[in-house]
C-alpha positions, -999 to 999 in steps of 0.1 A, spaced: -254 -128 63 -259 -91 55 -235 -92 26 -252 -122 12 -286 -104 11 -270 -74 -5 -254 -96 -31 -287 -113 -39 -305 -79 -40 -279 -66 -65 -281 -97 -87 -319 -95 -86 -318 -58 -97 -293 -66 -124 -315 -94 -138 -346 -72 -136 -329 -45 -155 -316 -70 -180 -352 -84 -185 -367 -49 -189 -342 -39 -215 -343 -70 -236 -377 -74 -253 -367 -105 -273 -356 -123 -241 -390 -114 -224 -409 -129 -254 -388 -161 -255 -392 -166 -217 -429 -162 -220 -430 -190 -246 -407 -213 -225 -422 -247 -217 -407 -252 -183 -382 -236 -159 -352 -256 -173 -360 -242 -208 -362 -207 -194 -329 -212 -176 -313 -224 -209 -327 -193 -227 -315 -170 -201 -280 -186 -201 -278 -184 -239 -287 -147 -239 -263 -139 -210 -235 -157 -228 -240 -139 -261 -245 -105 -244 -215 -112 -222 -193 -117 -252 -206 -85 -268 -200 -66 -235 -165 -81 -232 -157 -71 -268 -170 -35 -262 -149 -32 -230 -118 -45 -248 -123 -19 -276 -128 8 -250 -96 -1 -231 -76 -3 -263 -89 31 -275 -63 59 -279 -79 81 -253 -79 55 -226 -43 46 -234 -33 82 -232 -49 84 -198 -32 52 -186 2 67 -197 -7 99 -177 -16 78 -147 17 58 -149 37 91 -153 19 106 -123 25 74 -102 62 74 -111 65 111 -101 48 104 -68 72 75 -61 102 97 -69 88 124 -45 84 98 -18 119 85 -24 133 121 -21 114 127 11 125 94 26 161 103 16 158 136 35 145 119 66 172 93 65 199 119 61 185 139 90 185 107 111 221 100 101 232 135 111 215 131 144 231 98 150 266 111 141 261 141 164 251 118 192 281 97 185 304 127 186 288 139 218 292 104 233 329 103 223 336 138 238 317 129 270 336 97 272 369 116 268 359 139 296 349 110 319 382 93 311 402 124 319 384 130 352 389 93 362 426 96 354 429 127 375 411 110 404 433 79 400 465 101 401 452 119 432 445 86 450 479 73 440 496 104 452 477 102 486 486 66 489 522 74 481 523 102 507 507 79 533 533 52 525 562 77 530 548 88 563 546 53 575 581 44 566 
């Protein structure tokens, strides 16, 4: 509800400013017969002034200065995207290095474990062989 009241306040302020700045509109509204006629007058003025405003905004956006600034903004945005890609590439390469180091470390520890298991198996087999010889 709070946003609605803010919106109404903003619209009221906008229309008050519009009325204060447009002398012809004030005079025509004073001569209006009923509220419907006043609403039609206000609508006509808003439509005409809206078209003028839209034309002015379009001219402003199409001006050389604004177009130069838009090109600068695009160039800046592209540079920032490239910087972000480079940074992301660095992070990915560091992660790949860490993963490959971990994999190498895993392989070497696996080899050590396999060797020690093989040694233990040979010792157990040798003891079993000795026990079998003693029994026979």
